[in-house]
Every structure is written in C-alpha cells, then in structure tokens.
All heavy atoms as an XYZ file, in Angstrom:
837
protein
N       0.842     -1.189      0.000
C       0.000      0.000      0.000
C       0.879      1.240      0.000
O       1.871      1.317      0.703
C      -0.914     -0.003      1.207
C      -1.806      1.196      1.260
S      -2.978      0.971      2.601
C      -3.901      2.424      2.411
N       0.506      2.198     -0.789
C       1.244      3.443     -0.923
C       0.593      4.504     -0.054
O      -0.629      4.612     -0.012
C       1.226      3.882     -2.386
C       2.023      5.106     -2.752
C       3.511      4.824     -2.590
C       1.738      5.476     -4.196
N       1.410      5.259      0.649
C       0.874      6.358      1.434
C       1.558      7.636      1.016
O       2.678      7.635      0.533
C       1.114      6.132      2.938
O       2.513      6.033      3.169
C       0.407      4.882      3.426
N       0.875      8.751      1.179
C       1.463     10.036      0.842
C       1.037     10.528     -0.524
O       0.096     10.040     -1.135
N       1.781     11.499     -1.009
C       1.473     12.187     -2.249
C       2.057     11.445     -3.452
O       3.164     10.915     -3.390
C       2.062     13.596     -2.173
C       1.817     14.434     -3.374
C       2.458     15.797     -3.194
C       2.388     16.548     -4.499
N       3.155     17.768     -4.465
N       1.313     11.458     -4.539
C       1.790     10.898     -5.799
C       1.933     12.040     -6.787
O       0.989     12.809     -7.002
C       0.801      9.855     -6.369
C       0.693      8.661     -5.439
C       1.247      9.411     -7.760
C      -0.353      7.653     -5.871
N       3.109     12.182     -7.372
C       3.320     13.157     -8.431
C       3.112     12.449     -9.757
O       3.720     11.408    -10.012
C       4.742     13.735     -8.376
C       4.981     14.572     -7.132
O       4.063     15.320     -6.742
O       6.080     14.484     -6.562
N       2.255     13.003    -10.583
C       1.962     12.400    -11.877
C       2.501     13.243    -13.012
O       2.486     14.478    -12.955
N       2.983     12.579    -14.045
C       3.558     13.241    -15.206
C       2.947     12.672    -16.472
O       2.472     11.539    -16.488
C       5.077     13.013    -15.253
C       5.793     13.576    -14.063
C       5.984     12.812    -12.913
C       6.277     14.878    -14.072
C       6.638     13.324    -11.807
C       6.931     15.398    -12.958
C       7.115     14.619    -11.835
O       7.754     15.141    -10.747
N       2.995     13.462    -17.532
C       2.572     12.990    -18.845
C       3.627     13.435    -19.848
O       4.109     14.580    -19.791
C       1.163     13.516    -19.219
C       0.685     12.875    -20.527
C       1.111     15.027    -19.278
C      -0.799     13.083    -20.812
N       4.004     12.531    -20.723
C       4.988     12.850    -21.746
C       4.394     13.872    -22.713
O       3.227     13.772    -23.095
C       5.418     11.589    -22.484
N       5.204     14.842    -23.099
C       4.745     15.941    -23.947
C       4.049     15.444    -25.213
O       3.026     15.985    -25.627
C       5.910     16.864    -24.323
C       6.879     16.236    -25.293
C       6.853     16.563    -26.632
C       7.814     15.299    -24.861
C       7.737     15.976    -27.527
C       8.696     14.718    -25.739
C       8.654     15.053    -27.091
N       4.581     14.419    -25.822
C       4.022     13.954    -27.093
C       2.702     13.209    -26.912
O       1.950     13.040    -27.866
C       5.038     13.086    -27.841
C       5.405     11.834    -27.132
N       6.284     11.815    -26.070
C       4.995     10.576    -27.314
C       6.398     10.586    -25.636
N       5.632      9.808    -26.372
N       2.382     12.824    -25.698
C       1.091     12.173    -25.444
C      -0.061     13.147    -25.652
O      -1.169     12.732    -26.015
C       1.040     11.627    -24.022
O       1.987     10.607    -23.870
N       0.197     14.425    -25.434
C      -0.867     15.417    -25.595
C      -1.344     15.494    -27.046
O      -2.544     15.588    -27.311
C      -0.396     16.780    -25.095
C      -0.069     16.817    -23.600
C       0.557     18.134    -23.221
C      -1.291     16.516    -22.764
N      -0.417     15.426    -27.994
C      -0.839     15.458    -29.399
C      -1.561     14.165    -29.776
O      -2.509     14.181    -30.577
C       0.347     15.707    -30.326
O       1.292     14.664    -30.229
N      -1.152     13.054    -29.192
C      -1.839     11.781    -29.454
C      -3.272     11.860    -28.929
O      -4.219     11.446    -29.602
C      -1.071     10.607    -28.820
C       0.278     10.426    -29.522
C      -1.897      9.324    -28.861
C       1.227      9.490    -28.811
N      -3.444     12.406    -27.724
C      -4.782     12.575    -27.151
C      -5.613     13.511    -28.026
O      -6.767     13.229    -28.344
C      -4.700     13.079    -25.698
C      -4.083     12.002    -24.798
C      -6.077     13.510    -25.182
C      -3.686     12.490    -23.429
N      -5.011     14.618    -28.441
C      -5.710     15.600    -29.280
C      -6.291     14.933    -30.522
O      -7.464     15.070    -30.843
C      -4.759     16.722    -29.678
C      -5.364     17.715    -30.626
C      -5.476     17.602    -31.986
C      -5.970     18.963    -30.287
N      -6.096     18.706    -32.515
C      -6.406     19.560    -31.493
C      -6.162     19.639    -29.083
C      -7.038     20.802    -31.533
C      -6.778     20.876    -29.127
C      -7.213     21.442    -30.341
N      -5.453     14.180    -31.220
C      -5.900     13.576    -32.476
C      -6.792     12.353    -32.267
O      -7.496     11.948    -33.182
C      -4.709     13.253    -33.367
C      -4.084     14.516    -33.899
C      -2.842     14.937    -33.464
C      -4.772     15.325    -34.801
C      -2.289     16.131    -33.927
C      -4.236     16.515    -35.262
C      -2.990     16.908    -34.830
O      -2.456     18.083    -35.275
N      -6.787     11.798    -31.073
C      -7.641     10.646    -30.775
C      -9.054     11.056    -30.390
O      -9.997     10.285    -30.583
C      -7.034      9.815    -29.638
O      -5.789      9.296    -30.025
N      -9.191     12.250    -29.828
C     -10.518     12.716    -29.413
C     -11.344     13.084    -30.637
O     -10.889     13.806    -31.516
C     -10.389     13.931    -28.490
C      -9.804     13.675    -27.106
C      -9.552     14.993    -26.386
C     -10.718     12.781    -26.283
N     -12.541     12.600    -30.693
C     -13.448     12.874    -31.818
C     -14.520     13.861    -31.369
O     -15.711     13.572    -31.405
C     -14.091     11.576    -32.315
C     -13.106     10.539    -32.754
C     -12.503     10.936    -34.081
N     -11.654      9.859    -34.585
C     -10.438     10.054    -35.029
N      -9.915     11.259    -35.051
N      -9.725      9.043    -35.475
N     -14.045     15.019    -30.907
C     -14.935     16.076    -30.438
C     -14.438     17.394    -31.020
O     -13.305     17.471    -31.506
C     -14.993     16.130    -28.892
C     -13.589     16.354    -28.307
C     -15.622     14.858    -28.322
C     -13.555     16.513    -26.794
N     -15.255     18.452    -30.969
C     -14.800     19.759    -31.476
C     -13.538     20.244    -30.751
O     -13.271     19.866    -29.604
C     -15.997     20.680    -31.196
C     -17.180     19.765    -31.129
C     -16.650     18.480    -30.537
N     -12.790     21.102    -31.422
C     -11.512     21.577    -30.887
C     -11.615     22.177    -29.492
O     -10.731     21.967    -28.658
C     -10.870     22.591    -31.838
C     -10.279     21.940    -33.073
O     -10.330     20.696    -33.179
O      -9.759     22.680    -33.930
N     -12.669     22.940    -29.211
C     -12.785     23.540    -27.872
C     -12.881     22.455    -26.802
O     -12.326     22.593    -25.712
C     -13.979     24.504    -27.792
C     -14.047     25.250    -26.464
C     -12.728     25.912    -26.031
O     -12.022     26.500    -26.868
O     -12.406     25.827    -24.820
N     -13.567     21.365    -27.098
C     -13.628     20.243    -26.161
C     -12.269     19.603    -25.970
O     -11.889     19.230    -24.853
N     -11.510     19.501    -27.051
C     -10.144     18.959    -26.958
C      -9.284     19.841    -26.072
O      -8.523     19.354    -25.236
C      -9.517     18.856    -28.342
C     -10.159     17.827    -29.239
C      -9.511     17.857    -30.620
C     -10.198     16.907    -31.563
N      -9.554     16.878    -32.882
N      -9.408     21.151    -26.276
C      -8.622     22.099    -25.460
C      -8.982     21.961    -23.977
O      -8.116     22.000    -23.108
C      -8.849     23.525    -25.940
C      -8.279     23.801    -27.297
C      -8.557     25.228    -27.766
N      -8.477     25.323    -29.205
C      -7.360     25.266    -29.914
N      -6.222     25.106    -29.302
N      -7.385     25.347    -31.230
N     -10.267     21.787    -23.694
C     -10.713     21.606    -22.316
C     -10.094     20.340    -21.717
O      -9.584     20.366    -20.601
C     -12.240     21.533    -22.248
C     -12.780     21.433    -20.827
S     -14.572     21.250    -20.786
C     -14.749     19.594    -21.432
N     -10.145     19.235    -22.467
C      -9.552     17.977    -21.995
C      -8.071     18.165    -21.696
O      -7.584     17.742    -20.640
C      -9.721     16.891    -23.060
C     -10.961     16.088    -22.909
C     -12.199     16.392    -23.391
C     -11.089     14.843    -22.230
N     -13.085     15.404    -23.056
C     -12.432     14.437    -22.350
C     -10.198     14.027    -21.542
C     -12.901     13.255    -21.794
C     -10.673     12.849    -21.006
C     -12.015     12.485    -21.122
N      -7.338     18.774    -22.620
C      -5.892     18.936    -22.414
C      -5.587     19.863    -21.243
O      -4.667     19.601    -20.467
C      -5.218     19.442    -23.693
C      -5.237     18.480    -24.879
C      -4.444     19.060    -26.047
C      -4.711     17.106    -24.507
N      -6.364     20.940    -21.094
C      -6.179     21.821    -19.924
C      -6.420     21.051    -18.631
O      -5.671     21.192    -17.654
C      -7.096     23.033    -20.004
C      -6.557     24.172    -20.846
C      -7.365     25.458    -20.655
N      -8.749     25.319    -21.101
C      -9.179     25.553    -22.336
N      -8.328     25.923    -23.257
N     -10.451     25.407    -22.637
N      -7.473     20.239    -18.606
C      -7.775     19.450    -17.407
C      -6.647     18.458    -17.104
O      -6.232     18.313    -15.949
C      -9.098     18.697    -17.565
C     -10.316     19.605    -17.482
O     -10.170     20.784    -17.090
O     -11.417     19.137    -17.835
N      -6.167     17.777    -18.125
C      -5.059     16.832    -17.939
C      -3.830     17.551    -17.394
O      -3.188     17.087    -16.449
C      -4.730     16.112    -19.264
C      -5.854     15.144    -19.629
C      -3.387     15.385    -19.174
C      -5.777     14.602    -21.050
N      -3.531     18.727    -17.976
C      -2.337     19.478    -17.551
C      -2.506     20.117    -16.178
O      -1.510     20.516    -15.561
C      -1.973     20.518    -18.599
S      -1.380     19.794    -20.145
N      -3.742     20.210    -15.688
C      -3.935     20.723    -14.327
C      -3.706     19.623    -13.292
O      -3.486     19.904    -12.116
C      -5.338     21.327    -14.167
O      -6.320     20.308    -14.140
N      -3.743     18.365    -13.747
C      -3.544     17.224    -12.856
C      -2.120     16.675    -12.957
O      -1.507     16.330    -11.947
C      -4.555     16.101    -13.186
C      -5.985     16.593    -12.975
C      -4.281     14.853    -12.365
C      -7.046     15.675    -13.560
N      -1.617     16.588    -14.179
C      -0.297     16.000    -14.443
C       0.675     17.058    -14.939
O       0.282     17.985    -15.646
C      -0.413     14.899    -15.503
C      -1.388     13.765    -15.203
C      -1.536     12.859    -16.421
C      -0.925     12.972    -13.993
N       1.931     16.920    -14.584
C       2.978     17.804    -15.064
C       3.506     17.275    -16.394
O       3.817     16.092    -16.517
C       4.135     17.872    -14.041
O       3.616     18.353    -12.805
C       5.251     18.773    -14.525
N       3.595     18.159    -17.378
C       4.091     17.770    -18.698
C       5.611     17.701    -18.646
O       6.277     18.595    -18.119
C       3.640     18.773    -19.777
C       4.204     18.386    -21.147
C       2.120     18.868    -19.827
N       6.154     16.612    -19.192
C       7.609     16.436    -19.218
C       8.045     16.078    -20.628
O       7.345     15.370    -21.347
C       8.063     15.353    -18.199
C       7.498     14.004    -18.537
C       9.568     15.296    -18.110
N       9.184     16.608    -21.012
C       9.778     16.295    -22.316
C      11.033     15.468    -22.127
O      11.417     15.140    -21.016
N      11.631     15.140    -23.218
C      12.894     14.412    -23.202
C      13.981     15.351    -23.715
O      13.721     16.209    -24.557
C      12.799     13.165    -24.083
N      15.175     15.174    -23.227
C      16.291     15.993    -23.695
C      16.698     15.552    -25.102
O      16.320     14.470    -25.572
C      17.487     15.841    -22.751
O      18.026     14.533    -22.865
N      17.472     16.364    -25.748
C      17.992     16.033    -27.073
C      18.734     14.701    -27.027
O      18.541     13.835    -27.894
C      18.923     17.161    -27.551
C      19.495     16.946    -28.896
N      18.803     17.222    -30.055
C      20.705     16.460    -29.286
C      19.548     16.922    -31.094
N      20.714     16.468    -30.663
N      19.546     14.522    -26.006
C      20.317     13.294    -25.863
C      19.404     12.087    -25.669
O      19.655     11.006    -26.199
C      21.308     13.397    -24.700
C      22.441     14.382    -24.932
C      22.024     15.843    -24.745
O      20.980     16.128    -24.111
O      22.754     16.709    -25.270
N      18.344     12.267    -24.902
C      17.411     11.163    -24.675
C      16.663     10.792    -25.956
O      16.407      9.618    -26.207
C      16.420     11.517    -23.570
C      17.040     11.491    -22.191
C      16.033     11.877    -21.139
O      15.525     12.993    -21.151
N      15.746     10.952    -20.238
N      16.318     11.779    -26.758
C      15.657     11.488    -28.026
C      16.604     10.705    -28.929
O      16.206      9.709    -29.548
C      15.166     12.779    -28.715
C      14.686     12.503    -30.134
C      14.052     13.431    -27.891
N      17.864     11.115    -28.977
C      18.843     10.378    -29.782
C      19.012      8.951    -29.265
O      19.116      8.002    -30.050
C      20.186     11.100    -29.795
C      20.215     12.431    -30.550
C      21.567     13.103    -30.386
C      19.873     12.240    -32.016
N      19.022      8.800    -27.941
C      19.124      7.465    -27.357
C      17.911      6.618    -27.751
O      18.039      5.434    -28.065
C      19.239      7.567    -25.834
C      19.539      6.250    -25.166
C      19.807      6.387    -23.673
O      20.341      7.426    -23.233
O      19.477      5.435    -22.950
N      16.722      7.236    -27.737
C      15.511      6.517    -28.133
C      15.564      6.110    -29.604
O      15.139      5.009    -29.964
C      14.270      7.383    -27.862
N      16.083      6.986    -30.440
C      16.214      6.660    -31.862
C      17.094      5.439    -32.049
O      16.810      4.558    -32.867
C      16.772      7.869    -32.646
C      15.736      8.993    -32.699
C      17.213      7.457    -34.056
C      16.282     10.322    -33.205
N      18.176      5.363    -31.279
C      19.136      4.271    -31.429
C      18.775      3.016    -30.644
O      19.434      1.994    -30.789
C      20.533      4.748    -30.998
C      21.100      5.784    -31.954
O      20.695      5.790    -33.139
O      21.945      6.589    -31.517
N      17.741      3.078    -29.829
C      17.367      1.936    -28.988
C      16.572      0.916    -29.802
O      15.363      1.046    -29.971
C      16.561      2.414    -27.786
C      16.302      1.316    -26.786
O      16.371      0.140    -27.109
N      15.977      1.706    -25.565
N      17.249     -0.101    -30.278
C      16.596     -1.121    -31.112
C      15.812     -2.135    -30.270
O      15.107     -2.974    -30.822
C      17.616     -1.845    -32.022
C      18.246     -0.865    -32.992
C      18.672     -2.560    -31.191
N      15.940     -2.078    -28.939
C      15.212     -2.991    -28.063
C      13.716     -2.690    -28.057
O      12.900     -3.580    -27.867
C      15.758     -2.924    -26.632
C      17.225     -3.262    -26.515
C      17.521     -4.670    -26.997
O      16.795     -5.598    -26.660
N      18.556     -4.822    -27.795
N      13.361     -1.418    -28.254
C      11.951     -1.018    -28.318
C      11.479     -1.134    -29.757
O      12.105     -0.601    -30.667
C      11.771      0.440    -27.867
C      11.446      0.602    -26.420
C      12.449      0.823    -25.496
C      10.130      0.569    -25.976
C      12.153      0.994    -24.156
C       9.828      0.740    -24.633
C      10.838      0.952    -23.726
N      10.376     -1.803    -29.974
C       9.807     -1.902    -31.319
C       9.064     -0.617    -31.691
O       8.962     -0.254    -32.848
C       8.867     -3.093    -31.409
C       9.578     -4.424    -31.253
C       8.657     -5.577    -31.540
C       9.203     -6.940    -31.267
N      10.573     -7.197    -31.354
N       8.537      0.088    -30.684
C       7.734      1.290    -30.908
C       8.493      2.511    -30.379
O       8.752      2.620    -29.176
C       6.387      1.126    -30.197
C       5.413      2.248    -30.483
O       5.845      3.414    -30.598
O       4.206      1.969    -30.562
N       8.849      3.411    -31.280
C       9.607      4.612    -30.916
C       8.866      5.450    -29.874
O       9.458      5.953    -28.930
C       9.891      5.436    -32.174
C      10.619      6.713    -31.916
C      11.921      6.713    -31.427
C      10.013      7.930    -32.170
C      12.598      7.894    -31.184
C      10.692      9.117    -31.939
C      11.975      9.098    -31.445
N       7.549      5.578    -30.033
C       6.761      6.373    -29.090
C       6.843      5.793    -27.681
O       6.956      6.522    -26.703
C       5.306      6.441    -29.576
C       4.435      7.422    -28.810
C       3.725      6.778    -27.632
O       3.474      5.562    -27.667
O       3.428      7.496    -26.662
N       6.827      4.468    -27.557
C       6.955      3.830    -26.253
C       8.320      4.124    -25.639
O       8.439      4.367    -24.439
C       6.751      2.318    -26.365
C       5.329      1.930    -26.713
O       4.417      2.764    -26.557
O       5.133      0.782    -27.153
N       9.337      4.103    -26.474
C      10.683      4.397    -25.987
C      10.763      5.844    -25.483
O      11.385      6.112    -24.455
C      11.700      4.143    -27.101
S      13.408      4.133    -26.522
N      10.111      6.769    -26.184
C      10.073      8.160    -25.714
C       9.357      8.258    -24.372
O       9.750      9.052    -23.504
C       9.381      9.062    -26.731
C      10.168      9.403    -27.982
C       9.306     10.217    -28.944
C      11.446     10.160    -27.644
N       8.299      7.454    -24.176
C       7.600      7.437    -22.884
C       8.582      7.064    -21.772
O       8.618      7.691    -20.715
C       6.435      6.432    -22.905
C       5.319      6.771    -23.843
C       4.429      7.890    -23.349
O       4.560      8.387    -22.232
N       3.505      8.303    -24.181
N       9.370      6.034    -22.024
C      10.343      5.582    -21.036
C      11.394      6.655    -20.779
O      11.782      6.899    -19.631
C      10.993      4.276    -21.501
C      11.842      3.607    -20.433
O      11.466      3.675    -19.239
O      12.860      2.995    -20.801
N      11.850      7.312    -21.820
C      12.850      8.369    -21.653
C      12.287      9.548    -20.850
O      12.981     10.120    -20.015
C      13.380      8.844    -23.012
C      14.239      7.821    -23.722
C      15.506      7.450    -22.956
O      16.053      8.277    -22.208
O      15.956      6.299    -23.120
N      11.036      9.915    -21.099
C      10.414     10.993    -20.321
C      10.283     10.592    -18.855
O      10.519     11.408    -17.955
C       9.047     11.359    -20.907
S       9.141     12.245    -22.469
N       9.935      9.342    -18.592
C       9.847      8.856    -17.211
C      11.213      8.910    -16.540
O      11.329      9.301    -15.373
C       9.287      7.434    -17.190
N      12.242      8.541    -17.273
C      13.604      8.589    -16.709
C      14.034     10.021    -16.404
O      14.708     10.265    -15.417
C      14.605      7.955    -17.676
C      14.540      6.446    -17.693
C      15.592      5.754    -18.538
N      16.348      6.560    -19.464
C      17.660      6.848    -19.322
N      18.333      6.415    -18.301
N      18.276      7.566    -20.239
N      13.616     10.962    -17.240
C      14.017     12.360    -17.044
C      13.567     12.890    -15.686
O      14.274     13.651    -15.044
C      13.480     13.238    -18.157
C      13.954     14.674    -18.030
C      13.692     15.473    -19.253
C      14.301     16.862    -19.064
N      14.112     17.673    -20.242
N      12.379     12.474    -15.244
C      11.860     12.950    -13.952
C      12.130     11.949    -12.832
O      11.610     12.097    -11.734
C      10.353     13.291    -14.031
C      10.121     14.447    -14.973
C       9.525     12.082    -14.418
N      12.926     10.922    -13.127
C      13.260      9.882    -12.149
C      11.994      9.240    -11.586
O      11.862      9.021    -10.379
C      14.123     10.448    -11.019
C      15.329     11.167    -11.507
N      16.425     10.519    -12.026
C      15.612     12.495    -11.597
C      17.335     11.395    -12.400
N      16.862     12.609    -12.164
N      11.050      8.963    -12.493
C       9.779      8.351    -12.082
C      10.016      6.974    -11.488
O      10.882      6.225    -11.945
C       8.849      8.244    -13.291
N       9.254      6.653    -10.466
C       9.307      5.317     -9.868
C       8.725      4.273    -10.798
O       9.128      3.110    -10.773
C       8.545      5.296     -8.541
C       9.205      6.166     -7.491
O      10.445      6.210     -7.438
O       8.461      6.811     -6.727
N       7.735      4.700    -11.604
C       7.094      3.743    -12.502
C       6.417      4.475    -13.648
O       6.233      5.689    -13.621
C       6.087      2.881    -11.750
S       4.716      3.812    -11.035
N       6.037      3.700    -14.616
C       5.318      4.174    -15.796
C       4.023      3.370    -15.867
O       4.042      2.160    -15.649
C       6.202      3.906    -17.017
C       5.858      4.555    -18.326
C       7.145      4.774    -19.116
C       4.897      3.740    -19.125
N       2.907      4.036    -16.138
C       1.615      3.361    -16.188
C       1.170      3.274    -17.646
O       1.128      4.274    -18.354
C       0.547      4.137    -15.374
C       1.040      4.434    -13.959
C      -0.779      3.374    -15.369
C       1.481      3.230    -13.174
N       0.834      2.071    -18.075
C       0.404      1.860    -19.455
C      -0.513      0.641    -19.552
O      -0.399     -0.289    -18.750
C       1.616      1.659    -20.396
O       1.163      1.475    -21.738
C       2.466      0.474    -19.987
N      -1.390      0.671    -20.540
C      -2.218     -0.502    -20.850
C      -1.466     -1.456    -21.770
O      -1.956     -2.530    -22.089
C      -3.522     -0.061    -21.524
S      -4.590      0.875    -20.431
N      -0.280     -1.059    -22.183
C       0.490     -1.777    -23.188
C       1.787     -2.334    -22.600
O       2.868     -2.120    -23.147
C       0.777     -0.802    -24.345
C       1.419     -1.464    -25.524
O       1.318     -2.665    -25.699
N       2.081     -0.673    -26.331
N       1.686     -3.037    -21.504
C       2.871     -3.524    -20.794
C       3.776     -4.379    -21.667
O       4.996     -4.294    -21.579
C       2.451     -4.290    -19.517
C       1.922     -3.291    -18.493
C       3.617     -5.078    -18.936
C       1.495     -3.893    -17.198
N       3.204     -5.181    -22.547
C       4.007     -6.115    -23.349
C       5.066     -5.406    -24.199
O       6.110     -5.984    -24.471
C       3.122     -6.989    -24.221
C       2.363     -6.260    -25.300
C       1.526     -7.221    -26.138
C       0.715     -6.518    -27.176
N       1.436     -5.667    -28.103
N       4.808     -4.158    -24.586
C       5.776     -3.430    -25.405
C       6.834     -2.696    -24.580
O       7.686     -2.014    -25.138
C       5.068     -2.441    -26.327
C       4.353     -3.127    -27.475
O       4.549     -4.344    -27.670
O       3.589     -2.449    -28.189
N       6.773     -2.831    -23.259
C       7.724     -2.153    -22.382
C       8.647     -3.136    -21.662
O       9.200     -2.822    -20.618
C       6.976     -1.288    -21.356
C       6.422     -0.021    -21.943
C       5.197     -0.019    -22.589
C       7.131      1.159    -21.868
C       4.680      1.145    -23.140
C       6.626      2.334    -22.413
C       5.397      2.329    -23.053
N       8.844     -4.311    -22.239
C       9.682     -5.330    -21.597
C      11.117     -4.870    -21.401
O      11.788     -5.304    -20.475
C       9.649     -6.618    -22.408
C       8.321     -7.329    -22.325
C       8.307     -8.607    -23.106
C       6.965     -9.265    -22.904
N       6.448     -9.899    -24.075
N      11.598     -3.984    -22.262
C      12.978     -3.513    -22.153
C      13.069     -2.117    -21.534
O      14.123     -1.492    -21.564
C      13.663     -3.504    -23.540
O      12.953     -2.611    -24.399
C      13.693     -4.900    -24.127
N      11.975     -1.643    -20.958
C      11.959     -0.310    -20.343
C      12.947     -0.224    -19.189
O      13.160     -1.196    -18.465
C      10.556      0.036    -19.864
N      13.518      0.938    -19.032
C      14.430      1.197    -17.916
C      13.653      1.567    -16.656
O      14.175      1.523    -15.562
C      15.396      2.307    -18.298
C      16.272      1.921    -19.487
C      17.037      3.107    -20.003
C      17.779      2.715    -21.275
N      18.220      3.873    -22.029
N      12.385      1.925    -16.849
C      11.494      2.309    -15.756
C      10.561      1.137    -15.452
O      10.127      0.443    -16.361
C      10.649      3.533    -16.186
O      11.506      4.551    -16.695
C       9.842      4.075    -15.021
N      10.251      0.928    -14.184
C       9.284     -0.115    -13.807
C       7.938      0.240    -14.427
O       7.545      1.393    -14.456
C       9.168     -0.199    -12.295
C       8.288     -1.329    -11.833
C       8.721     -1.829    -10.485
C       7.911     -3.002    -10.034
N       8.119     -4.214    -10.785
N       7.227     -0.772    -14.914
C       5.975     -0.548    -15.631
C       4.833     -1.297    -14.940
O       4.978     -2.458    -14.550
C       6.109     -1.025    -17.099
C       4.818     -0.814    -17.858
C       7.260     -0.294    -17.783
N       3.696     -0.598    -14.795
C       2.486     -1.180    -14.218
C       1.302     -0.906    -15.140
O       1.265      0.106    -15.836
C       2.148     -0.558    -12.859
C       3.137     -0.829    -11.764
C       3.937      0.187    -11.259
C       3.250     -2.097    -11.200
C       4.834     -0.063    -10.233
C       4.142     -2.346    -10.173
C       4.933     -1.318     -9.699
O       5.825     -1.565     -8.686
N       0.318     -1.772    -15.067
C      -0.957     -1.507    -15.732
C      -1.757     -0.564    -14.825
O      -1.471     -0.459    -13.622
C      -1.729     -2.802    -15.941
O      -2.217     -3.280    -14.702
N      -2.782      0.093    -15.364
C      -3.636      0.931    -14.499
C      -4.229      0.138    -13.336
O      -4.301      0.642    -12.211
C      -4.717      1.434    -15.459
C      -4.055      1.433    -16.805
C      -3.153      0.220    -16.775
N      -4.660     -1.097    -13.592
C      -5.233     -1.918    -12.522
C      -4.211     -2.201    -11.432
O      -4.527     -2.222    -10.240
C      -5.782     -3.235    -13.075
C      -7.041     -3.038    -13.894
O      -7.712     -1.992    -13.728
O      -7.364     -3.948    -14.698
N      -2.964     -2.484    -11.835
C      -1.907     -2.728    -10.843
C      -1.663     -1.485    -10.003
O      -1.481     -1.577     -8.790
C      -0.609     -3.151    -11.545
C      -0.678     -4.533    -12.137
C       0.543     -4.875    -12.974
O       1.037     -3.999    -13.714
O       0.993     -6.040    -12.874
N      -1.693     -0.304    -10.626
C      -1.501      0.933     -9.882
C      -2.598      1.126     -8.853
O      -2.328      1.464     -7.702
C      -1.455      2.149    -10.819
C      -1.341      3.492    -10.104
C      -0.011      3.614     -9.365
C      -1.543      4.636    -11.067
N      -3.836      0.867     -9.240
C      -4.955      0.982     -8.301
C      -4.737      0.060     -7.109
O      -4.967      0.430     -5.953
C      -6.309      0.707     -9.000
C      -7.432      0.566     -7.988
C      -6.615      1.801     -9.993
N      -4.267     -1.158     -7.377
C      -3.977     -2.098     -6.292
C      -2.882     -1.614     -5.367
O      -2.924     -1.848     -4.167
N      -1.912     -0.903     -5.917
C      -0.798     -0.388     -5.118
C      -1.237      0.770     -4.241
O      -0.852      0.863     -3.082
C       0.373      0.038     -6.034
C       0.996     -1.186     -6.693
C       1.421      0.835     -5.263
C       1.968     -0.861     -7.825
N      -2.068      1.664     -4.788
C      -2.431      2.867     -4.023
C      -3.609      2.635     -3.084
O      -3.893      3.482     -2.246
C      -2.689      4.078     -4.931
C      -3.854      3.828     -5.885
C      -1.446      4.457     -5.681
C      -4.229      5.028     -6.742
N      -4.307      1.524     -3.225
C      -5.440      1.243     -2.322
C      -4.990      0.498     -1.098
O      -4.177     -0.236     -0.958
C      -6.535      0.447     -3.038
C      -7.381      1.366     -3.870
O      -7.492      2.540     -3.578
N      -7.956      0.829     -4.922
C-alpha cells in the first residue's frame, strides 16, 4: 500500500496523441488537455534522450521508448500503461492501471 502524495507526469508527445484521438470539437479537446495538464505535469525528453531513443533497437515502438525516456528524465518510480508487453525492455518499472490501483489502495 502506498501512502502520501503521488506526483503524476505525462509525456509531452502524449498530448498530441490525445488531441488527435478525441473525436470532439476543438474547444472540447482544449478543455480535456487543460484538465489533464492541471492534474499532471508535462515532461519532455532531452535532445540526448531522443537520440538514445532513436538508437534503442530494443523497443519496437519509438513512441513507447520516448515514454520511457520521459519517465527517466523525472526519475519516475514507474510508468503506467495498458500496453505492458511493449515495455519489456523499459528502464522504468511498468504497471498496468489496474496494478496501480492495487498499489495505491
């Protein structure tokens, strides 16, 4: 069981993925992104981390590798994803949303 405060982050490039995934008018998209950014801190990857992600052949999905690099930048304890199978080579510990709920409850 986890006690105390949890700091949450979102990778910068996830915002554009969310934007293009939402099938609502632009003002609704802006509202969603503002709400997300009021809860989670946006984090990017350094130039060096992006280059490392480009060269990381262990990750099949470049976007997933960027997620891991963004988590490393903030020294995150873990990364939460519904796509655990693609994070087998992640440098950050990975949990599913359900596993996170089990940890914080």
